[in-house]
C-alpha positions in Angstrom: -8.4 -43.8 -53.3 -9.6 -41.8 -50.7 -10.3 -43.0 -46.9 -14.1 -43.8 -46.7 -16.0 -40.9 -44.3 -18.0 -41.9 -41.6 -20.4 -39.4 -40.1 -20.7 -41.2 -36.4 -24.3 -39.1 -34.1 -26.3 -39.7 -30.8 -29.7 -38.0 -32.5 -32.3 -37.0 -29.4 -32.1 -37.5 -26.1 -30.9 -40.7 -25.6 -27.3 -40.2 -23.5 -25.2 -42.9 -23.4 -22.5 -43.5 -26.6 -20.7 -46.0 -25.8 -22.1 -48.2 -28.5 -21.5 -45.7 -30.7 -18.3 -44.7 -29.6 -16.7 -47.8 -30.1 -18.2 -47.7 -33.3 -16.1 -44.6 -34.3 -13.3 -46.3 -32.5 -13.7 -49.6 -35.3 -14.0 -48.1 -38.6 -11.2 -45.6 -37.5 -8.6 -48.1 -35.8 -9.7 -50.0 -39.7 -8.8 -46.7 -41.4 -11.9 -44.7 -41.8 -12.0 -41.1 -41.7 -14.4 -40.8 -38.7 -15.9 -38.1 -36.9 -18.5 -38.3 -33.7 -20.4 -35.3 -33.3 -21.8 -36.3 -29.9 -24.7 -36.2 -27.7 -28.0 -34.9 -27.8 -27.9 -33.9 -31.6 -30.6 -32.7 -34.0 -31.3 -34.4 -37.1 -30.2 -31.1 -38.7 -26.8 -31.1 -37.2 -26.3 -33.9 -38.4 -27.1 -33.9 -42.0 -24.7 -30.2 -41.8 -22.4 -32.6 -40.4 -21.9 -34.3 -43.2 -22.7 -33.0 -45.7 -19.4 -29.9 -43.8 -17.9 -33.9 -43.5 -18.2 -34.3 -47.5 -19.2 -38.0 -45.6 -19.2 -41.3 -47.2 -21.9 -42.6 -44.5 -23.9 -41.1 -41.4 -23.9 -44.4 -37.8 -26.6 -43.3 -36.4 -27.1 -44.4 -32.8 -30.4 -44.5 -30.9 -31.4 -46.7 -26.9 -34.0 -43.9 -26.8 -36.8 -46.3 -28.7 -37.1 -42.5 -31.4 -35.4 -44.3 -33.9 -37.7 -44.4 -36.6 -38.7 -40.6 -36.0 -35.7 -39.8 -36.0 -33.4 -42.5 -39.3 -36.7 -40.8 -41.0 -35.7 -37.1 -39.9 -32.5 -37.6 -41.5 -33.1 -39.9 -44.4 -35.7 -36.7 -45.3 -32.8 -33.8 -44.6 -30.5 -35.7 -47.3 -32.8 -36.2 -49.9 -34.2 -32.5 -49.2 -30.0 -30.8 -48.8 -29.3 -32.6 -52.3 -27.1 -35.2 -50.3 -29.2 -38.4 -50.8 -26.4 -40.7 -51.6 -25.3 -40.3 -48.1 -25.6 -43.9 -46.6 -27.1 -44.3 -43.4 -26.6 -46.9 -40.8 -28.1 -47.1 -37.7 -28.1 -49.4 -34.5 -29.4 -49.6 -31.3 -32.1 -50.8 -28.7 -34.3 -51.6 -32.2 -36.8 -54.0 -32.1 -36.4 -56.0 -34.6 -39.5 -56.4 -36.6 -38.9 -52.3 -37.1 -35.7 -53.1 -38.9 -37.9 -54.0 -42.5 -39.3 -50.4 -41.8 -36.1 -48.8 -41.6 -35.0 -50.6 -45.2 -38.2 -49.3 -46.6 -37.5 -45.4 -45.0 -34.1 -46.1 -46.4 -31.4 -46.8 -44.3 -29.5 -49.0 -45.3 -28.3 -51.7 -42.5 -29.0 -51.9 -38.9 -27.1 -53.4 -36.3 -28.4 -54.7 -33.1 -26.8 -55.1 -29.5 -24.7 -57.8 -29.3 -22.9 -57.2 -33.8 -19.2 -57.2 -34.1 -17.5 -54.6 -34.7 -16.4 -56.9 -37.1 -19.3 -57.1 -38.7 -19.9 -52.9 -39.2 -16.8 -52.3 -40.3 -16.9 -55.2 -43.6 -20.2 -53.4 -44.1 -18.8 -50.3 -44.6 -16.4 -51.5 -47.4 -18.7 -53.9 -49.1 -21.5 -50.8 -48.8 -18.6 -48.4 -50.6 -17.0 -50.7 -52.9 -21.3 -51.5 -54.3 -21.6 -47.4 -54.3 
C-alpha cells in the first residue's frame, strides 16, 4: 500500500508557520509523505501542488482570521478541478463557532491550538482507512 500523501500549506498573509511545520514533521515521522508548500500560498497554488503531488489530503494552517474564505476557496478549486476526493483539514486560531460552518463547507476536520500531534496523525490515518 502506498504511503499517505499530505500537502501542508499556509494560505494567505499569515507569516507564522511553526504549527504547520510541527504537524508536517509529525505526519512525516508517522510514515506519511509530506510536502510543505511554505508561507503565503494562494488557494490556487495549494490546489495545484496537491494535484501535482497526487495528494490524499491538504492540511491548511490559518492564524490570520481568514479561515472561512481561504478554506472554502481551496475546496471550491478542488471541486472545479475534479479533485474533490482530496480531503481538506485544518488548524490554527479558529473560533469554536466557525468550526461547524467550516465542516458544513466541506472541511473534514479542524484542530485548534493545544491539539496533540498524535491526534492529528490518528485522524489522518482513520480518514484514509475510511476513504
